[in-house]
N, C-alpha and C positions, 0 to 999 in steps of 0.2 A: 588501547589504540582507538577506542570506539565508544559511541553512546547509542543506545537503541531502546525502542519500546516494542514489546510484543503484547498484543491485545485481542480480545474477543468483544464483539458488541452485537446487540440484537436490534434490528429495525423495529421501532415501536409501532409502525403502521402495518407491517407485514408479518412480524414475528420471525423473520429470517435471520439466522446468525451469520456473522462473518468473522474471520480470523485474519490477522495481519501482523506485519513487522515493518517498522521504519528505522533506518540506521544511517549514521554519518560517521566519517572518520578521516584522519590524515593518513590515508592508505589507498593505494590504487585499487579501484573496482571492488569496493567493500561488498557490493551486492552479490559478487561471485562467491563470497566466503561465508558471510554471516547468516542471512535469513533463509528460512524454509517454512512452508505452510501447506496444509491439505485440508480442504473443507470437510467438516464432519469428523475431524481428527484433532487438529490443533496447530500451534505455530511455535517456532523456536528461533532464538538468536544465539549463535555461538561465537565468542569473541575473546579478546585478550590474546594469549597464544592459542589461537582458535584451533579446535579439533573439529575439522569439517565432518568427520565420521559421526559426530554427535547428531547431525541433522537427520540422517537416515535412522540411526538408532533410536533417537527420541520419538520420532514419528511412529516407528514400529512399536515402541513401548506404549505410546498413547493409543494406537490402533488396537492393541491387545487389551485395552481397558485401564491402563495405569493412569493415575492422576498426575498432574504436573509435578507435585512434590515427589512422588514415587519415581517418576521418570528422571528427575534431576538426581535423586539419590543413586539410582542405578548407573547413570552416566559417570558420576563422580567416583563411586566405589570401584568401578572397573577400570579407571584411568590413572596410571601412575603419574601423569602430568597434571593431576587435579589442582595442585596449588597454583598453577599458572593459567588456569582456565577461568572463563566467565561465561555463564549461560543463563538465559531466561526462557521460560516455557509457559505457555497458556494451553490448557487442555480443552476438551470438547465442551465442557460445561462452564468454562471461564475460570477454573481454578488456576492459580498462578504460583510460580516458584522461581527463585533465582539463586545462583551460586557465584560467589566471588572468591577465588583462591587466595590464600594468604600471601602468595608471591606476586600477585598482579601489581603493576606499577601504579603508584599513587597519582591523583586521587582515584580510588576505585571503590565501588559500592553499588547498592541497588535499593529500590523501593518496590514493594508489591502491594496489590490491593485487589478488590473484586474485579476480575477480568483483565488485569494488566500486570506486567512485569517490566520494570524500567531499570537499566543497568548501564554502567560506563566505567572505563578505566583510562588512565592518563588524562584525566579531566582537570579543568582549572579548579574544581572543588565540588562539594556536595550540592552547591546551588544549581548545578546543571540538571541533575536528576530531579531535584525539587521543583525546578521550573517546568520540567517536562510533565511531572505528575499534576501540577496545578493547571497547566494548559489542557491536558487531556480531560481532567475532571470538569473543567469549566466549559468545555465544548458542548454544544447542543447534542444530546443523544440521538436526535433525529438526523443529524448530519451523517453522511456516509463515513464508514470507518476510515477510509483513506484520508479524508479531510481532517479527522480528529488526530490521526497518527502524524500527519504532516504538521499540524499545529503544535503538537508536542515536540516534534523534532526541531521545528523552528525556534521554539522557546528555549530548548536546550542549547541550540547554537547561539542564540542571542545572549544567553547567560554565561557563555564562555566556551562551551563545547570542549573539543579535544585541545589540550593546551599546546600541542605542536602546530596547530593550524587546521586548514580545511583542504580536502581533496576530492572526496567522493561521497555519494549518498545513494540510498536505494529504498524502494517502497514496494511491498507485495501485499495484496489482499485477496483472499479466496472466499468464495461463497458458492453453494450448489447452483450449477447451471448458469453461472455469471460470465463465463468466458465468451469469446467472440462467436456469435451465432448460437450461443448456448451449448457449445461443444465440449467445454470443460469447466473447471471451477475458478479459473483465474480472472478475477475482476480487474486487478491492477498488477502489473509487473514492470516497474520502471527502474532504470539505473542511470546514474550520472557517474561515469568512471573516473574522470579527471577534469576538474573544473575549479576555478578560483572561488566560486560561491555555489557549491553543489546543492545546498538545501533550497536556495531560491530557484535554481535551475530545475530541481525536482518539482517544485510548484508549477513552473511553466509547463513541464511535460505532463503533469497531472491534468491541467486544463485541456491540453490537447487530447489526452486519453479520454476525458469525459466527452469530448465532442466526437471523436472518431471511433472509439471502442466501447462506448456505453450506450445501451439502448435507450431510446426516448421514453420518458414517463408519460402517463396519460395527460398530465398538465402541459407537457411540451408539444403535444400533437395538434396540428391545425388541420381540420377536415378539408379535403380537396374537393372543391366544387367544380363543375364543368368549366367555369370561367377561370378558376385558378389553374386547372389542368392545362388549359390553353396557354396561360401565361408561362407555366413551367416548361412546356414543350417549345414555345417560341424562344425562351431563354436558352434552352439546351441547343437548339438548332443554330441560334446566333453564336453560340460558343463552339460550334463545329461538331456537336454530337448528333447522332441519329435521332435520339429522343431523350426525354428526361431521365429515364432509367439508365441509359448509356452514360449520361453525364454523371449521375450518382455513382456508378461503378468506377468511372475514371477518377473521380474526386474522393473515393473511399468513404462515402456517406451512407453505406448500406444499412448501418444500425440506426439511421435517423430518418429513413423513408420507408413507408409500408410497401411490401412487395407488390400489392395490388394498387398502389398509389391512392389508397383511401385517405391517407394523411401524410403530412410532411412536417418535420420538426421545425419549430419556430426559428431556431438558429440557422438552419439550412435555408429557410425562406428569407431570412434577413440577408443572407449572403447572396441569394438570387437577386434580391432587390437592391443590392449595393448598400445595404444599411449596416453591414458588419464586415470586418476583415476576416479572411479565411484563416 
């Protein structure tokens, strides 16, 4: 019922690893069933006649030091429904493994490589996972993992995807300290539960996620001079806010403006100046 990619990547600039899952299906709210990931542990997609217990079990095995291959073996050998299951896992070091039960509905199969496991069932054919692999490997390693996963998912969708049609998609990426305000490890957690073109909608949501829920990079930060601070405050007051910080809080741009107003994100500045849509 599903096609997915589970992967780990390392930012070449910082050396920081990320783990994630992207998935799409002709199934309501696939994100509620298939993906799970924990930074410093690994990631999993459980699908076909999905055993949702696999998520907690797999992450527990990985946290105890099991490789992806060992974790898959343990899941399968303990499950009487193994012939109807499909699962992909990537471990803390990027080791990957996938299982497709003999009774999964055709076309069903997988591809694994260094840092990724791609799997699908009830697909139009093997071209779906092949297109996903090609897109993932062709993506710039410097790109955020979320973008590489989305590119793979879109390639699979374009190649035919779920042979029953489209309905939902989801994307989760974890990295140490990547969550809102640095409070957890969730860099991206997006779901499209019921939509005519869920993968495209997932892309739109990822763009919004990058603006609202991702911290500005050094390259995106514009130093705030006294003149610019005056401009920002004048804009905020004209918008009905007490000051610029109040406007930022109202518009949910906290991740894109320095607490001491020493810098402002270039995209937020473009919005202030009417040069970009919100």
